[in-house]
C-alpha positions as semicolon CSV with decimal commas, in nm:
position;residue;x (nm);y (nm);z (nm)
1;Y;2,394;-1,489;-3,501
2;Y;2,164;-1,227;-3,640
3;S;2,183;-0,874;-3,783
4;T;1,953;-0,617;-3,832
5;L;2,085;-0,298;-4,044
6;S;2,025;0,050;-4,073
7;D;2,150;0,307;-4,248
8;S;2,447;0,393;-4,046
9;R;2,445;0,158;-3,726
10;F;2,320;-0,259;-3,691
11;K;2,290;-0,449;-3,397
12;T;2,344;-0,794;-3,356
13;L;2,161;-1,099;-3,208
14;Q;2,335;-1,395;-3,088
15;Q;2,164;-1,736;-2,992
16;N;2,297;-2,063;-2,838
17;P;2,088;-2,317;-2,817
18;A;2,282;-2,524;-2,681
19;I;2,265;-2,366;-2,374
20;N;1,997;-2,389;-2,175
21;Q;1,773;-2,251;-2,429
22;V;1,826;-1,967;-2,378
23;L;1,862;-1,703;-2,553
24;F;2,200;-1,423;-2,472
25;Q;2,201;-1,098;-2,681
26;S;2,430;-0,845;-2,703
27;K;2,332;-0,458;-2,782
28;G;2,521;-0,164;-2,915
29;K;2,680;0,057;-3,180
30;T;2,828;0,065;-3,446
31;E;2,925;0,345;-3,671
32;K;2,998;0,311;-4,096
33;E;3,086;0,694;-4,127
34;R;3,151;0,956;-3,911
35;G;3,100;1,232;-4,117
36;W;3,098;1,572;-4,012
37;K;3,207;1,431;-3,624
38;R;3,495;1,421;-3,797
39;L;3,572;1,740;-3,754
40;Y;3,519;1,730;-3,377
41;K;3,645;1,522;-3,037
42;Q;3,482;1,204;-2,922
43;E;3,215;1,315;-2,697
44;E;3,295;1,144;-2,305
45;K;2,950;0,944;-2,422
46;D;3,023;0,799;-2,741
47;K;3,296;0,619;-2,570
48;D;3,104;0,518;-2,330
49;D;2,870;0,328;-2,587
50;P;2,920;-0,043;-2,669
51;L;3,115;-0,093;-2,914
52;L;2,999;-0,456;-3,191
53;P;3,251;-0,588;-3,450
54;E;3,215;-0,603;-3,778
55;V;2,980;-0,847;-3,893
56;T;2,704;-1,020;-4,174
57;V;2,380;-1,244;-4,154
58;N;2,591;-1,639;-4,089
59;D;2,860;-1,488;-3,921
60;S;3,081;-1,678;-3,640
61;V;3,141;-1,476;-3,302
62;A;3,397;-1,615;-3,056
63;F;3,243;-1,524;-2,728
64;A;3,275;-1,604;-2,346
65;L;2,999;-1,647;-2,057
66;E;3,042;-1,514;-1,760
67;T;2,771;-1,452;-1,368
68;K;2,837;-1,149;-1,207
69;E;2,687;-1,205;-0,824
70;G;2,542;-0,917;-0,646
71;K;2,267;-0,863;-0,357
72;T;1,935;-0,661;-0,471
73;Q;1,901;-0,326;-0,237
74;P;1,558;-0,263;-0,075
75;P;1,395;0,062;-0,177
76;N;1,508;0,384;-0,054
77;Y;1,240;0,494;0,262
78;Y;0,993;0,813;0,165
79;T;1,064;1,136;0,255
80;E;0,797;1,358;0,266
81;G;0,874;1,514;-0,114
82;T;0,939;1,172;-0,281
83;L;0,582;1,067;-0,096
84;L;0,358;1,390;-0,243
85;T;0,489;1,247;-0,592
86;A;0,404;0,920;-0,515
87;M;0,041;0,987;-0,443
88;K;0,029;1,242;-0,754
89;H;0,140;0,936;-0,929
90;V;0,010;0,705;-0,775
91;G;-0,237;0,544;-1,074
92;R;0,119;0,466;-1,239
93;A;0,138;0,148;-0,997
94;M;-0,200;0,016;-1,135
95;D;-0,281;-0,297;-1,421
96;D;-0,628;-0,207;-1,498
97;K;-0,600;0,090;-1,763
98;D;-0,920;0,293;-1,786
99;S;-0,825;0,306;-1,335
100;K;-0,466;0,402;-1,387
101;D;-0,587;0,677;-1,675
102;I;-0,894;0,847;-1,481
103;L;-0,592;0,900;-1,175
104;K;-0,352;1,028;-1,405
105;E;-0,563;1,303;-1,530
106;T;-0,706;1,371;-1,197
107;E;-0,344;1,376;-1,056
108;G;-0,396;1,104;-0,785
109;I;-0,444;1,126;-0,421
110;G;-0,542;1,402;-0,308
111;T;-0,500;1,793;-0,495
112;E;-0,243;2,012;-0,467
113;A;-0,376;2,139;-0,240
114;T;-0,440;1,799;0,032
115;R;-0,175;1,533;0,010
116;A;0,030;1,742;0,191
117;S;-0,253;1,817;0,473
118;I;-0,341;1,441;0,480
119;I;0,099;1,349;0,590
120;E;0,020;1,577;0,861
121;T;-0,278;1,452;0,974
122;L;-0,077;1,065;0,936
123;K;0,236;1,234;1,181
124;K;-0,052;1,443;1,437
125;Q;-0,202;1,094;1,470
126;D;0,114;0,842;1,505
127;Y;0,082;0,645;1,189
128;I;0,405;0,815;1,070
129;T;0,711;0,942;1,238
130;I;1,015;1,175;1,015
131;S;1,374;1,101;1,127
132;K;1,601;1,312;0,920
133;S;1,366;1,387;0,661
134;K;1,315;0,960;0,590
135;I;0,922;0,855;0,662
136;Y;0,921;0,579;0,910
137;V;0,560;0,387;0,980
138;T;0,505;0,340;1,376
139;E;0,359;0,048;1,472
140;K;0,033;0,148;1,558
141;G;0,076;0,254;1,105
142;E;0,166;-0,131;1,071
143;L;-0,085;-0,199;1,299
144;L;-0,397;0,025;1,100
145;C;-0,263;-0,122;0,738
146;R;-0,352;-0,470;0,830
147;I;-0,621;-0,487;0,983
148;I;-0,718;-0,224;0,669
149;A;-0,515;-0,442;0,385
150;E;-0,780;-0,632;0,238
151;D;-1,101;-0,307;0,229
152;E;-1,150;-0,159;-0,011
153;I;-1,078;0,125;0,155
154;A;-0,661;0,111;0,113
155;N;-0,752;0,074;-0,274
156;A;-0,663;0,315;-0,522
157;G;-0,908;0,157;-0,741
158;M;-1,170;0,282;-0,566
159;T;-1,110;0,690;-0,574
160;A;-1,051;0,611;-0,986
161;Q;-1,397;0,491;-0,932
162;W;-1,532;0,788;-0,735
163;E;-1,358;1,026;-0,973
164;C;-1,506;0,792;-1,312
165;Y;-1,862;0,885;-1,132
166;L;-1,772;1,284;-1,056
167;K;-1,665;1,301;-1,419
168;K;-2,022;1,202;-1,477
169;I;-2,115;1,438;-1,274
170;R;-1,990;1,719;-1,467
171;S;-2,076;1,574;-1,849
172;Q;-2,480;1,579;-1,695
173;Q;-2,478;1,184;-1,731
174;G;-2,482;1,140;-1,373
175;T;-2,647;1,331;-1,060
176;Q;-2,494;1,471;-0,685
177;E;-2,841;1,203;-0,554
178;A;-2,679;0,910;-0,645
179;F;-2,285;0,944;-0,603
180;L;-2,358;1,096;-0,275
181;G;-2,564;0,778;-0,180
182;S;-2,350;0,510;-0,297
183;I;-2,097;0,697;-0,067
184;E;-2,288;0,659;0,270
185;R;-2,389;0,322;0,205
186;F;-1,974;0,242;0,129
187;V;-1,980;0,444;0,469
188;Q;-2,252;0,203;0,610
189;H;-2,075;-0,093;0,429
190;L;-1,741;-0,012;0,627
191;I;-1,881;0,023;1,001
192;E;-2,042;-0,294;0,929
193;K;-1,687;-0,480;0,781
194;V;-1,489;-0,312;0,996
195;P;-1,507;-0,468;1,328
196;Q;-1,617;-0,765;1,231
197;N;-1,240;-0,778;1,028
198;F;-1,095;-0,636;1,295
199;Q;-1,187;-0,930;1,556
200;D;-1,151;-1,193;1,239
201;K;-0,784;-1,071;1,259
202;K;-0,745;-1,027;1,617
203;E;-0,596;-1,302;1,712
204;N;-0,372;-1,204;1,402
205;I;-0,310;-0,904;1,516
206;A;-0,196;-0,903;1,947
207;D;0,026;-1,184;1,819
208;V;0,225;-0,958;1,589
209;A;0,171;-0,698;1,796
210;G;0,356;-0,844;2,061
211;H;0,681;-0,965;1,816
212;M;0,694;-0,655;1,718
213;E;0,704;-0,502;2,121
214;Q;0,914;-0,788;2,132
215;E;1,174;-0,695;1,881
216;N;1,202;-0,365;2,007
217;V;1,233;-0,419;2,387
218;M;1,589;-0,256;2,493
219;G;1,588;-0,372;2,827
220;T;1,346;-0,275;3,194
221;C;1,219;-0,105;3,360
222;P;1,388;0,138;3,636
223;K;1,182;0,268;3,827
224;C;0,893;-0,098;3,767
225;Q;1,055;-0,337;3,615
226;N;0,837;-0,320;3,316
227;S;1,000;-0,344;2,955
228;V;1,134;-0,054;2,812
229;V;1,033;-0,073;2,394
230;D;1,064;0,143;2,085
231;K;0,747;0,381;2,042
232;G;0,915;0,564;1,767
233;K;1,041;0,904;1,875
234;V;1,180;0,743;2,222
235;Y;1,218;0,529;2,430
236;G;0,993;0,391;2,696
237;C;0,840;0,240;2,946
238;S;0,540;-0,043;2,893
239;G;0,439;0,015;3,165
240;Y;0,246;0,370;3,095
241;K;-0,087;0,240;3,100
242;D;0,005;0,184;3,488
243;G;0,119;0,507;3,602
244;C;0,490;0,492;3,445
245;K;0,636;0,738;3,292
246;F;1,041;0,653;3,265
247;T;1,154;0,751;2,887
248;L;1,492;0,789;2,716
249;P;1,559;1,006;2,426
250;K;1,697;0,895;2,108
251;R;1,912;1,196;2,088
252;W;2,078;1,392;2,339
253;S;2,321;1,728;2,319
254;Q;2,205;1,623;1,939
255;K;2,351;1,312;1,989
256;A;2,205;1,033;1,799
257;L;2,190;0,766;2,121
258;T;2,237;0,331;2,031
259;K;2,111;0,090;2,155
260;K;2,344;-0,061;2,280
261;N;2,393;0,298;2,435
262;V;1,980;0,266;2,574
263;Q;2,126;-0,135;2,664
264;D;2,380;-0,023;2,878
265;L;2,224;0,297;3,050
266;L;1,891;0,022;3,137
267;S;2,089;-0,216;3,265
268;K;2,472;-0,099;3,406
269;R;2,350;0,308;3,428
270;E;2,605;0,442;3,264
271;T;2,745;0,385;2,855
272;S;3,080;0,373;2,785
273;L;3,240;0,704;2,595
274;I;3,065;0,867;2,337
275;K;3,195;1,093;2,069
276;G;3,074;1,377;1,895
277;F;2,793;1,560;2,145
278;K;2,726;1,921;2,112
279;S;2,735;2,174;2,350
280;K;2,451;2,513;2,330
281;K;2,786;2,688;2,155
282;G;2,843;2,422;1,903
283;S;3,160;2,207;2,052
284;N;3,239;1,899;2,059
285;F;3,304;1,692;2,293
286;S;3,327;1,316;2,498
287;A;3,162;1,157;2,775
288;K;2,975;0,907;2,985
289;L;2,643;0,969;2,974
290;T;2,469;0,825;3,323
291;L;2,151;0,823;3,492
292;N;2,128;0,944;3,838
293;D;1,870;0,908;4,103
294;E;1,628;1,029;3,985
295;M;1,627;0,868;3,702
296;K;1,720;1,182;3,455
297;L;2,056;1,157;3,252
298;A;2,354;1,355;3,311
299;F;2,689;1,379;3,188
300;E;3,005;1,261;3,374
301;F;3,320;1,341;3,203
302;P;3,684;1,225;3,142
303;K;3,919;1,279;3,446
304;K;4,249;1,442;3,309
């Protein structure tokens, strides 16, 4: 056991080489003299501080080891607010110090004026969708990510390189012509490279797309017998290219429909009793949902 002493507090470092050569450490505070704090009640945050016993170098301290079992939690979904912050601080995740410093100085991807419009473009192009303020990547967005995953265009380091050269232009160490020329060559490189990458990955992407669609299959379309799949904002028939426009909403009368509700509608044309619908006046009510002969949703109220 070793101690590091200071004027008012000290820490102990406990070491037991016999336990698989693993170093164990205990941290805490020991107050030697309260001084002026004696005039005040002990604060709650002080009470929560782990206390260490009064020990000196070479003292023996009895201790017990125990394990704690837990589960890691996945990171939270982005909201538009947290995504804007992540775009601004994208350099924090980079290993290269120069690139990190440049992106910190230029405040990451885009500017305060353009970041929101970048997110709007992603929504309009159906790469992402937003539900209850959370951002979800659509099937189309996930496929795009897989296609460009290894390309320079998807690397924040490319943004850092461009910003670095723009800085040289400002200090008259570079020229606008040279910068635009490099951009032109880069775009030409992408035009030649990306289609080949897509062709190389086509088989794998088709497998992934098929697997993703299989996972999202909710049932059989009552109109054309094709599969009904999760399309992000709605559940829709996979035969839409052949003209089938059958869809089911994910919310009805301000009530989110479960996958079980949708599967029941497709297989039995009706659900069990669902609670929590809201009328136009704001009152709650319960009802079954049914598919009528025109394949439209309708309420069926319980008999009194």
